[in-house]
C-alpha positions in Angstrom: 2.6 -8.6 -15.7 -1.0 -9.4 -15.1 -4.1 -7.8 -16.8 -7.4 -6.9 -15.2 -9.6 -9.8 -14.1 -6.7 -12.2 -13.4 -5.9 -13.4 -9.9 -2.9 -11.2 -9.3 -4.9 -8.1 -10.0 -6.6 -8.6 -6.7 -3.4 -8.1 -4.8 -2.9 -4.7 -3.1 0.3 -3.0 -4.0 2.8 -3.5 -1.1 6.3 -2.3 -0.8 9.3 -3.5 1.1 13.0 -3.4 0.6 15.0 -6.6 0.0 18.8 -6.3 -0.5 18.5 -2.6 -1.2 15.9 -3.0 -4.0 12.2 -2.2 -3.8 10.0 -5.3 -3.9 6.2 -5.3 -4.5 3.8 -4.5 -7.3 2.3 -1.4 -8.8 -0.9 -1.1 -10.9 -0.8 0.9 -14.1 -4.2 1.9 -15.5 -4.7 2.8 -19.1 -7.1 5.4 -20.6 -9.7 2.6 -21.2 -9.4 1.4 -17.6 -7.4 -1.8 -18.2 -5.1 -2.5 -15.3 -1.6 -3.9 -15.6 -0.1 -5.2 -12.3 3.7 -5.2 -12.7 6.7 -5.7 -10.4 7.7 -2.4 -8.8 11.3 -3.1 -9.9 10.1 -3.1 -13.5 8.1 0.2 -13.0 11.3 1.8 -11.7 12.7 1.6 -15.2 10.7 4.8 -15.8 12.1 7.8 -14.0 8.7 9.4 -13.9 7.2 6.4 -12.2 10.2 6.1 -9.9 9.6 9.7 -8.7 5.9 9.2 -8.3 6.3 6.0 -6.3 9.3 6.9 -4.1 9.1 10.7 -3.5 8.4 11.8 0.1 6.1 14.4 -1.3 3.0 12.3 -0.5 1.9 11.5 -4.1 -1.3 9.5 -4.1 0.4 7.1 -6.5 3.0 6.3 -3.8 0.4 5.8 -1.2 -2.0 3.7 -3.3 0.5 1.9 -5.5 -1.5 2.6 -8.6 -1.0 5.1 -11.4 -3.6 6.2 -13.9 -2.7 7.2 -17.5 -5.8 9.0 -19.0 -3.8 9.8 -22.1 -2.2 6.4 -22.8 -4.1 3.6 -24.5 -4.2 0.0 -23.4 -2.1 -1.2 -26.4 0.6 1.4 -25.8 0.7 0.8 -22.0 1.0 -2.9 -22.6 4.0 -2.3 -24.9 5.5 0.0 -22.3 5.1 -2.7 -19.6 6.8 -5.2 -22.0 9.6 -2.7 -22.4 10.1 -2.4 -18.7 10.7 -6.1 -18.3 12.8 -6.2 -21.5 15.0 -3.4 -20.1 15.5 -5.2 -16.8 16.5 -8.3 -18.5 19.0 -6.7 -20.8 20.2 -3.9 -18.5 23.5 -5.7 -17.7 24.6 -5.5 -21.3 26.0 -9.0 -21.2 23.5 -10.1 -23.8 21.5 -8.0 -26.3 18.3 -8.2 -28.2 16.3 -5.8 -30.2 13.0 -4.6 -28.7 10.3 -5.2 -31.3 8.1 -2.2 -32.1 5.3 -2.3 -34.6 5.6 0.7 -37.1 1.9 1.7 -36.6 2.4 2.4 -32.9 5.8 4.1 -33.1 4.7 7.7 -32.7 2.3 7.1 -29.9 4.8 4.9 -28.1 7.5 7.5 -28.4 5.3 10.2 -26.9 4.4 7.9 -24.0 8.1 6.9 -23.5 9.0 10.6 -23.5 6.4 11.4 -20.8 7.5 8.4 -18.7 11.2 9.3 -19.2 12.2 5.7 -20.1 
């Protein structure tokens, strides 16, 4: 995961398939305009993002490889990106760890997670 202004943020989102899995990056943009460049595989943890990025319906998000969230703050989107990577790491169920959530962001995070279907 890379924030705006860092070298990887300059990369254009590109997709290709490797061993049946989508490879590449996607840019998630918060309400304040902060950009998070994450692995497409991590973004696919969200069913909403998966549909936006893979549907044949011609979503601009699929074409451009970036998704804007005008209602999700930078702090919440950062936590969501952390969750995507946490979920990938622990998806097998072989090892477990609790995902830390600060109490003061719980409600806003739950609303964003509900929208993203994660």
